[in-house]
DSSP file (Angstrom, degrees, kcal/mol; ACC not computed):
  #  RESIDUE AA STRUCTURE BP1 BP2  ACC     N-H-->O    O-->H-N    N-H-->O    O-->H-N    TCO  KAPPA ALPHA  PHI   PSI    X-CA   Y-CA   Z-CA
    1    1 A M              0   0    0      0, 0.0   104,-0.9     0, 0.0   106,-0.2   0.000 360.0 360.0 360.0 135.3   16.2  -22.2   16.3
    2    2 A K     >  -     0   0    0    102,-0.2     4,-2.4     1,-0.1     5,-0.2  -0.361 360.0-117.6 -73.1 154.2   19.7  -22.1   14.8
    3    3 A R  H  > S+     0   0    0    104,-0.8     4,-2.8     1,-0.2     5,-0.2   0.890 114.7  52.5 -59.9 -41.6   21.3  -18.7   14.1
    4    4 A D  H  > S+     0   0    0      2,-0.2     4,-2.3     1,-0.2    -1,-0.2   0.867 109.8  49.3 -66.8 -34.0   21.5  -19.4   10.4
    5    5 A E  H  > S+     0   0    0      2,-0.2     4,-2.4     1,-0.2    -1,-0.2   0.916 112.3  47.7 -67.4 -43.0   17.7  -20.2   10.3
    6    6 A A  H  X S+     0   0    0     -4,-2.4     4,-2.4     2,-0.2    -2,-0.2   0.899 111.8  50.7 -64.0 -39.9   16.9  -17.1   12.2
    7    7 A F  H  X S+     0   0    0     -4,-2.8     4,-2.3     2,-0.2    -2,-0.2   0.918 110.7  48.0 -64.7 -43.3   19.1  -15.1    9.9
    8    8 A R  H  X S+     0   0    0     -4,-2.3     4,-2.4     2,-0.2    -2,-0.2   0.902 111.9  50.2 -63.7 -40.5   17.4  -16.5    6.8
    9    9 A A  H  X S+     0   0    0     -4,-2.4     4,-2.5     1,-0.2    -1,-0.2   0.900 109.6  51.4 -63.8 -40.2   14.0  -15.8    8.3
   10   10 A L  H  X S+     0   0    0     -4,-2.4     4,-2.2     2,-0.2    -2,-0.2   0.906 110.1  48.7 -63.4 -42.3   15.1  -12.3    9.0
   11   11 A Q  H  X S+     0   0    0     -4,-2.3     4,-2.2     2,-0.2    -2,-0.2   0.910 111.2  50.3 -62.9 -42.5   16.2  -11.8    5.4
   12   12 A R  H  X S+     0   0    0     -4,-2.4     4,-2.1     1,-0.2    -2,-0.2   0.925 111.5  47.8 -62.1 -44.9   12.9  -13.2    4.1
   13   13 A L  H  X S+     0   0    0     -4,-2.5     4,-2.6     1,-0.2    -1,-0.2   0.880 108.6  54.9 -64.0 -38.1   11.0  -10.9    6.3
   14   14 A D  H  X S+     0   0    0     -4,-2.2     4,-2.3     2,-0.2    -1,-0.2   0.917 108.1  48.6 -62.0 -42.7   13.1   -7.9    5.2
   15   15 A R  H  X S+     0   0    0     -4,-2.2     4,-2.2     1,-0.2    -1,-0.2   0.907 111.2  50.8 -62.5 -41.3   12.3   -8.7    1.6
   16   16 A Q  H  X S+     0   0    0     -4,-2.1     4,-2.4     2,-0.2    -2,-0.2   0.904 108.8  50.8 -64.3 -41.0    8.6   -8.9    2.4
   17   17 A V  H  X S+     0   0    0     -4,-2.6     4,-2.6     1,-0.2    -1,-0.2   0.923 109.4  51.4 -61.9 -43.5    8.7   -5.6    4.2
   18   18 A Q  H  X S+     0   0    0     -4,-2.3     4,-2.2     1,-0.2    -1,-0.2   0.900 110.2  49.0 -60.5 -40.9   10.3   -4.0    1.2
   19   19 A Q  H  X S+     0   0    0     -4,-2.2     4,-2.4     2,-0.2    -1,-0.2   0.909 111.2  49.3 -65.3 -42.0    7.6   -5.4   -1.1
   20   20 A V  H  X S+     0   0    0     -4,-2.4     4,-2.9     2,-0.2    -2,-0.2   0.914 110.8  50.4 -63.8 -42.8    4.9   -4.1    1.2
   21   21 A V  H  X S+     0   0    0     -4,-2.6     4,-2.5     2,-0.2    -1,-0.2   0.906 110.3  50.0 -63.3 -41.4    6.5   -0.7    1.3
   22   22 A Q  H  X S+     0   0    0     -4,-2.2     4,-2.1     2,-0.2    -2,-0.2   0.922 112.4  47.0 -62.2 -44.1    6.7   -0.6   -2.5
   23   23 A Q  H  X S+     0   0    0     -4,-2.4     4,-2.6     2,-0.2     5,-0.2   0.927 112.3  49.9 -62.9 -44.6    3.0   -1.6   -2.8
   24   24 A R  H  X S+     0   0    0     -4,-2.9     4,-2.6     1,-0.2    -2,-0.2   0.900 109.8  51.2 -62.3 -40.4    2.0    1.0   -0.3
   25   25 A N  H  X S+     0   0    0     -4,-2.5     4,-2.1     2,-0.2    -1,-0.2   0.888 109.9  49.9 -63.6 -38.6    4.0    3.7   -2.1
   26   26 A A  H  X S+     0   0    0     -4,-2.1     4,-2.2     2,-0.2    -2,-0.2   0.926 112.9  46.1 -65.4 -44.4    2.3    2.7   -5.4
   27   27 A Y  H  X S+     0   0    0     -4,-2.6     4,-2.8     1,-0.2    -2,-0.2   0.878 110.3  54.6 -64.8 -36.8   -1.2    2.9   -3.8
   28   28 A E  H  X S+     0   0    0     -4,-2.6     4,-2.3     2,-0.2    -1,-0.2   0.900 108.0  48.8 -64.4 -39.9   -0.2    6.2   -2.1
   29   29 A A  H  X S+     0   0    0     -4,-2.1     4,-2.1     2,-0.2    -2,-0.2   0.917 112.7  48.0 -64.6 -42.9    0.7    7.7   -5.5
   30   30 A Q  H  X S+     0   0    0     -4,-2.2     4,-2.6     1,-0.2    -2,-0.2   0.915 110.6  52.0 -61.6 -42.9   -2.6    6.4   -7.0
   31   31 A L  H  X S+     0   0    0     -4,-2.8     4,-2.7     1,-0.2     5,-0.2   0.901 108.0  51.0 -62.1 -42.0   -4.5    7.9   -4.0
   32   32 A D  H  X S+     0   0    0     -4,-2.3     4,-2.2     1,-0.2    -1,-0.2   0.915 111.4  48.5 -60.6 -42.9   -2.8   11.3   -4.5
   33   33 A E  H  X S+     0   0    0     -4,-2.1     4,-2.4     2,-0.2    -2,-0.2   0.918 112.8  46.8 -64.0 -44.2   -3.8   11.2   -8.2
   34   34 A V  H  X S+     0   0    0     -4,-2.6     4,-2.5     2,-0.2    -2,-0.2   0.911 112.2  50.1 -66.5 -42.2   -7.4   10.3   -7.5
   35   35 A R  H  X S+     0   0    0     -4,-2.7     4,-2.5    -5,-0.2    -1,-0.2   0.899 111.3  49.2 -63.0 -39.5   -7.7   12.9   -4.7
   36   36 A E  H  X S+     0   0    0     -4,-2.2     4,-2.6    -5,-0.2    -2,-0.2   0.916 111.3  48.9 -66.0 -42.5   -6.3   15.6   -7.1
   37   37 A A  H  X S+     0   0    0     -4,-2.4     4,-2.5     2,-0.2    -2,-0.2   0.907 112.0  49.5 -61.8 -41.6   -8.8   14.5   -9.8
   38   38 A L  H  X S+     0   0    0     -4,-2.5     4,-2.0     2,-0.2    -2,-0.2   0.911 110.9  49.4 -63.9 -43.6  -11.6   14.7   -7.3
   39   39 A R  H  X S+     0   0    0     -4,-2.5     4,-1.8     2,-0.2    -2,-0.2   0.934 113.0  46.4 -61.2 -47.1  -10.5   18.1   -6.1
   40   40 A L  H  X S+     0   0    0     -4,-2.6     4,-1.5     1,-0.2    -2,-0.2   0.897 110.7  52.8 -63.6 -40.6  -10.3   19.5   -9.7
   41   41 A L  H  < S+     0   0    0     -4,-2.5    -1,-0.2     1,-0.2    -2,-0.2   0.883 111.6  46.4 -63.1 -38.3  -13.7   18.0  -10.6
   42   42 A R  H  < S+     0   0    0     -4,-2.0    -1,-0.2     1,-0.2    -2,-0.2   0.816 113.8  48.5 -73.1 -30.4  -15.3   19.7   -7.6
   43   43 A E  H  < S+     0   0    0     -4,-1.8     2,-0.2    -5,-0.2    -2,-0.2   0.672 105.2  65.3 -86.2 -17.7  -13.6   23.0   -8.3
   44   44 A T     <  -     0   0    0     -4,-1.5     2,-0.3    -5,-0.2     0, 0.0  -0.600  65.0-151.4-104.4 164.8  -14.5   23.2  -12.0
   45   45 A S        +     0   0    0     -2,-0.2     2,-0.2     2,-0.0    -2,-0.0  -0.768  50.3  55.1-124.7 174.4  -17.7   23.5  -13.8
   46   46 A G  S    S-     0   0    0     -2,-0.3    15,-0.1     2,-0.0    -2,-0.0  -0.596  93.0  -8.9 100.8-164.2  -18.8   22.4  -17.2
   47   47 A R        -     0   0    0     -2,-0.2     2,-0.4    13,-0.1    13,-0.1  -0.318  58.4-151.9 -72.1 151.8  -18.8   19.1  -18.9
   48   48 A A  E     -A   59   0A   0     11,-0.5    11,-2.6    -2,-0.0     2,-0.3  -0.966  13.4-175.3-126.2 143.7  -17.0   16.1  -17.4
   49   49 A Y  E     -A   58   0A   0     -2,-0.4     2,-0.3     9,-0.3     9,-0.2  -0.910   9.8-163.8-134.4 158.4  -15.5   13.2  -19.2
   50   50 A K  E     -A   57   0A   0      7,-2.5     7,-3.3    -2,-0.3     2,-0.5  -0.972  25.1-116.4-139.0 158.5  -13.8    9.9  -18.4
   51   51 A I  E     +A   56   0A   0     -2,-0.3     2,-0.5     5,-0.2     5,-0.2  -0.824  28.6 178.8 -98.8 127.4  -11.7    7.6  -20.5
   52   52 A I  E >  S-A   55   0A   0      3,-3.0     3,-1.2    -2,-0.5    -2,-0.0  -0.955  72.1 -29.9-128.5 111.2  -13.0    4.1  -21.2
   53   53 A A  T 3  S-     0   0    0     -2,-0.5    -1,-0.1     1,-0.3     3,-0.1   0.918 127.1 -42.2  47.5  58.0  -10.9    1.8  -23.4
   54   54 A N  T 3  S+     0   0    0      1,-0.2     2,-0.4     0, 0.0    -1,-0.3   0.592 117.9 113.1  67.9  13.3   -9.3    4.6  -25.4
   55   55 A L  E <   -A   52   0A   0     -3,-1.2    -3,-3.0     2,-0.0     2,-0.7  -0.943  63.0-139.2-115.4 138.5  -12.7    6.4  -25.7
   56   56 A L  E     -A   51   0A   0     -2,-0.4     2,-0.4    -5,-0.2    -5,-0.2  -0.866  29.4-173.9 -94.7 116.4  -13.4    9.8  -24.1
   57   57 A V  E     -A   50   0A   0     -7,-3.3    -7,-2.5    -2,-0.7     2,-0.2  -0.927  24.3-123.7-119.7 132.9  -17.0    9.6  -22.8
   58   58 A E  E     +A   49   0A   0     -2,-0.4     2,-0.3    -9,-0.2    -9,-0.3  -0.524  36.7 177.0 -72.1 139.6  -19.1   12.3  -21.3
   59   59 A E  E     -A   48   0A   0    -11,-2.6   -11,-0.5    -2,-0.2     2,-0.1  -0.977  35.6 -94.2-142.1 151.6  -20.3   11.5  -17.8
   60   60 A S     >  -     0   0    0     -2,-0.3     4,-2.2     1,-0.1     5,-0.2  -0.394  30.6-127.5 -66.7 145.7  -22.3   13.3  -15.2
   61   61 A R  H  > S+     0   0    0      1,-0.2     4,-2.9     2,-0.2     5,-0.2   0.887 109.5  55.1 -59.6 -40.8  -20.2   15.1  -12.6
   62   62 A E  H  > S+     0   0    0      1,-0.2     4,-2.5     2,-0.2    -1,-0.2   0.907 108.0  48.3 -61.6 -42.5  -22.1   13.5   -9.8
   63   63 A T  H  > S+     0   0    0      2,-0.2     4,-2.6     1,-0.2    -1,-0.2   0.927 113.1  47.4 -63.9 -45.0  -21.3   10.0  -11.2
   64   64 A L  H  X S+     0   0    0     -4,-2.2     4,-2.7     2,-0.2     5,-0.2   0.910 112.0  49.9 -64.0 -41.9  -17.6   10.8  -11.6
   65   65 A I  H  X S+     0   0    0     -4,-2.9     4,-2.6     2,-0.2    -1,-0.2   0.929 111.7  48.5 -61.5 -45.0  -17.4   12.2   -8.1
   66   66 A R  H  X S+     0   0    0     -4,-2.5     4,-2.1    -5,-0.2    -2,-0.2   0.917 112.3  48.6 -61.3 -43.9  -19.1    9.2   -6.7
   67   67 A E  H  X S+     0   0    0     -4,-2.6     4,-2.1     1,-0.2    -2,-0.2   0.911 112.9  47.3 -63.7 -42.4  -16.8    6.8   -8.6
   68   68 A L  H  X S+     0   0    0     -4,-2.7     4,-2.3     2,-0.2    -1,-0.2   0.887 110.3  52.1 -67.6 -38.3  -13.7    8.8   -7.5
   69   69 A E  H  X S+     0   0    0     -4,-2.6     4,-2.1     2,-0.2    -1,-0.2   0.892 110.1  49.3 -63.5 -38.9  -14.9    8.8   -3.8
   70   70 A E  H  X S+     0   0    0     -4,-2.1     4,-2.3     2,-0.2    -2,-0.2   0.894 109.8  51.5 -65.1 -39.9  -15.3    5.0   -4.0
   71   71 A Q  H  X S+     0   0    0     -4,-2.1     4,-2.4     2,-0.2    -2,-0.2   0.891 107.9  52.3 -65.0 -39.1  -11.9    4.7   -5.5
   72   72 A V  H  X S+     0   0    0     -4,-2.3     4,-2.6     2,-0.2    -2,-0.2   0.933 109.6  49.5 -60.9 -46.2  -10.4    6.8   -2.6
   73   73 A K  H  X S+     0   0    0     -4,-2.1     4,-2.3     1,-0.2    -2,-0.2   0.918 111.5  48.5 -59.7 -44.8  -12.1    4.5   -0.1
   74   74 A K  H  X S+     0   0    0     -4,-2.3     4,-2.4     1,-0.2    -1,-0.2   0.918 112.8  47.3 -63.1 -43.8  -10.8    1.4   -1.7
   75   75 A L  H  X S+     0   0    0     -4,-2.4     4,-2.5     1,-0.2    -1,-0.2   0.893 111.1  51.3 -66.1 -38.9   -7.2    2.7   -1.9
   76   76 A E  H  X S+     0   0    0     -4,-2.6     4,-2.2     2,-0.2    -1,-0.2   0.894 110.2  50.0 -64.3 -39.0   -7.4    3.9    1.7
   77   77 A Q  H  X S+     0   0    0     -4,-2.3     4,-2.3     2,-0.2    -2,-0.2   0.922 110.9  48.9 -64.0 -44.0   -8.5    0.4    2.8
   78   78 A R  H  X S+     0   0    0     -4,-2.4     4,-2.5     1,-0.2    -2,-0.2   0.913 111.7  49.2 -61.7 -42.4   -5.7   -1.3    0.8
   79   79 A M  H  X S+     0   0    0     -4,-2.5     4,-2.6     1,-0.2    -1,-0.2   0.884 109.0  52.9 -65.4 -37.4   -3.2    1.1    2.4
   80   80 A S  H  X S+     0   0    0     -4,-2.2     4,-2.2     2,-0.2    -1,-0.2   0.917 110.2  47.8 -62.9 -43.1   -4.6    0.3    5.8
   81   81 A L  H  X S+     0   0    0     -4,-2.3     4,-2.4     1,-0.2    -2,-0.2   0.907 112.1  49.4 -63.7 -41.8   -4.1   -3.4    5.2
   82   82 A L  H  X S+     0   0    0     -4,-2.5     4,-2.7     2,-0.2    -2,-0.2   0.886 109.3  52.1 -66.1 -37.9   -0.6   -2.9    3.9
   83   83 A N  H  X S+     0   0    0     -4,-2.6     4,-2.4     2,-0.2    -2,-0.2   0.927 111.2  47.2 -62.0 -44.2    0.2   -0.8    7.0
   84   84 A A  H  X S+     0   0    0     -4,-2.2     4,-2.2     2,-0.2    -2,-0.2   0.901 112.4  49.8 -63.6 -40.9   -1.0   -3.5    9.3
   85   85 A Q  H  X S+     0   0    0     -4,-2.4     4,-2.4     2,-0.2    -2,-0.2   0.915 110.7  49.7 -64.8 -42.4    0.9   -6.1    7.3
   86   86 A E  H  X S+     0   0    0     -4,-2.7     4,-2.7     1,-0.2    -2,-0.2   0.921 109.9  50.9 -62.7 -43.5    4.1   -4.0    7.5
   87   87 A E  H  X S+     0   0    0     -4,-2.4     4,-2.2     1,-0.2    -1,-0.2   0.907 110.8  49.0 -60.2 -42.1    3.7   -3.6   11.3
   88   88 A R  H  X S+     0   0    0     -4,-2.2     4,-2.1     2,-0.2    -1,-0.2   0.927 112.4  47.7 -63.5 -45.1    3.2   -7.4   11.7
   89   89 A L  H  X S+     0   0    0     -4,-2.4     4,-2.6     1,-0.2    -2,-0.2   0.892 110.4  51.8 -64.1 -40.1    6.3   -8.1    9.6
   90   90 A V  H  X S+     0   0    0     -4,-2.7     4,-2.6     2,-0.2    -1,-0.2   0.904 108.5  51.4 -64.4 -40.8    8.4   -5.5   11.5
   91   91 A R  H  X S+     0   0    0     -4,-2.2     4,-1.9     2,-0.2    -1,-0.2   0.917 110.8  48.6 -61.2 -42.1    7.4   -7.1   14.8
   92   92 A E  H  X S+     0   0    0     -4,-2.1     4,-2.1     1,-0.2    -2,-0.2   0.916 110.4  51.4 -63.0 -42.2    8.4  -10.5   13.5
   93   93 A M  H  X S+     0   0    0     -4,-2.6     4,-2.7     1,-0.2    -2,-0.2   0.917 108.1  51.7 -60.7 -43.2   11.7   -9.1   12.3
   94   94 A Q  H  X S+     0   0    0     -4,-2.6     4,-2.2     1,-0.2    -1,-0.2   0.882 107.6  52.8 -62.0 -38.0   12.3   -7.6   15.8
   95   95 A A  H  X S+     0   0    0     -4,-1.9     4,-1.9     2,-0.2    -1,-0.2   0.919 111.4  45.6 -64.1 -43.2   11.7  -10.9   17.4
   96   96 A Y  H  X S+     0   0    0     -4,-2.1     4,-2.4     2,-0.2    -2,-0.2   0.876 110.0  54.6 -67.9 -36.5   14.3  -12.6   15.1
   97   97 A Q  H  X S+     0   0    0     -4,-2.7     4,-2.5     1,-0.2    -1,-0.2   0.902 107.8  50.2 -62.2 -39.9   16.8   -9.8   15.7
   98   98 A E  H  X S+     0   0    0     -4,-2.2     4,-2.5     2,-0.2     6,-0.2   0.897 109.2  51.5 -64.1 -40.0   16.4  -10.4   19.5
   99   99 A K  H  X>S+     0   0    0     -4,-1.9     5,-2.6     1,-0.2     4,-0.6   0.909 111.3  47.5 -62.5 -41.0   17.0  -14.1   18.9
  100  100 A L  H ><5S+     0   0    0     -4,-2.4     3,-0.5     3,-0.2    -2,-0.2   0.894 112.3  48.9 -68.5 -38.5   20.1  -13.3   16.9
  101  101 A K  H 3<5S+     0   0    0     -4,-2.5    -2,-0.2     1,-0.2    -1,-0.2   0.894 111.6  49.9 -64.9 -39.3   21.4  -10.9   19.6
  102  102 A G  H 3<5S-     0   0    0     -4,-2.5    -1,-0.2    -5,-0.2    -2,-0.2   0.574 119.8-110.7 -78.0  -8.3   20.7  -13.4   22.3
  103  103 A G  T X<5 -     0   0    0     -4,-0.6     3,-2.4    -3,-0.5    -3,-0.2   0.520  36.1-122.7  93.7   4.9   22.6  -16.1   20.3
  104  104 A G  T 3 <S-     0   0    0     -5,-2.6  -102,-0.2     1,-0.3    -4,-0.0  -0.372  77.6 -25.7  60.5-129.0   19.6  -18.2   19.5
  105  105 A D  T 3  S-     0   0    0   -104,-0.9    -1,-0.3     2,-0.2  -103,-0.1   0.283  94.9-100.0-100.5   9.8   20.2  -21.8   20.8
  106  106 A G  S <  S+     0   0    0     -3,-2.4     2,-0.2     1,-0.3    -2,-0.1   0.354  83.1 130.3  91.1  -8.1   24.0  -21.3   20.7
  107  107 A S              0   0    0   -106,-0.2  -104,-0.8    -4,-0.1    -1,-0.3  -0.521 360.0 360.0 -79.7 148.5   24.4  -23.2   17.4
  108  108 A A              0   0    0     -2,-0.2    -1,-0.1  -106,-0.1  -106,-0.0   0.390 360.0 360.0-109.1 360.0   26.4  -21.7   14.6
């Protein structure tokens, strides 16, 4: 593989890693919000509501807790997939970096 090809591949992988990190950060923020909502719902008593298409609708606490717990699981799964994807991309980047350090095939 030529050095310029390896360099372009490295740049492409770097962009992909940045995108994965941005997605993971967004999911992490959502996860924090859902966990906080779940904590507050468990700590408070009284009526519970959720918003559906600009409407505030009363819902049972148990149903809301179950929905939030499901949302936490989904977000954790997505983050796990993104972590695995980032690790794979970083390994690929390291391989290309080694090729560039070693000079590739000697072509410029």
